[in-house]
N, C-alpha and C positions, 0 to 999 in steps of 0.2 A: 108302666113308662116301659116299653124297654127300648132301651140303648143300640144303634145300627152298631152292627161289625165290622169295622173298619181299617183292623189292624190282623194281623197274625196272632195266633200265642205267642212264640218267640219275640216279638217286636215286643207285645206287654211285662213279660216276663222279667222277674227281679233280676237285676245284674249277678249278684248272689245269689243264686239261689241251691243253701245247702242244709244239709240237717240241721244246723243252727241257726238259721236265719229265721228272721222275726215271723212271728206268725202274720198272715195276708189281715189288714188293718180294712173296715171298710171305706177310706179313702185314701187310693195309694197315689200318689203323684211321681210320674216316670221324669225320664230328663226330657222326652216330647209327646209326653200324653199323661194324661188323669183318668183314673176308675175310679166308678163310684158304685158299690152294691151294697144291698144291705143296711140303710144310710134311712134310718127314722127324721124326719123335722117335723118336730111341734111346733115352730115359732108363729104363731097365728097370723100377723101381717103376712109372711109366706106365704102360707096354706091361701091364705082369701084369696093373693093376687094369683096364686093360679089355679087357685078355683074355678076362676072367672073366666078362662080361658080353655079354647075348647081342647082335648084330650090328646088327640091329633098335635098341638103345637104347642101341646106344652116342654117337652123336651129342649126345644129350641128357646123356649122364652126362658127357662132356667140358665141357661149357658149363656143367654143375652143379660140375664139380671147378674151372673156373674162375673160377665165382662163388664157393666158397667159400676157393679162393686169393688171390684178390684181398680179400674182406673180411678173410684173415686179415693179408697183407702189410699192409691200410691202417689196420687196430688197430695191429700192432706198429711201424708208423713212428709212429703215434698218442701212443703209450708212451713212447716215445723221445725227442719233443719235450717233454715235462714231466720 
């Protein structure tokens, strides 16, 4: 599943790209984007869900699942604050 190239290298580069910077991680969260590379997920429910989606739709399905999951987690945290 190849991600479309939508940003330039400079836009994705870490702010502090120095020799002492932390090594690159499988998930990089930057100010306006997130990059996932060489990440293995071995959760059966996630694999089963995406396996049944056509290959050309899996990337958008994963993004949608992340959006829904994040919204649900944020709503739960809000409910527990009160």
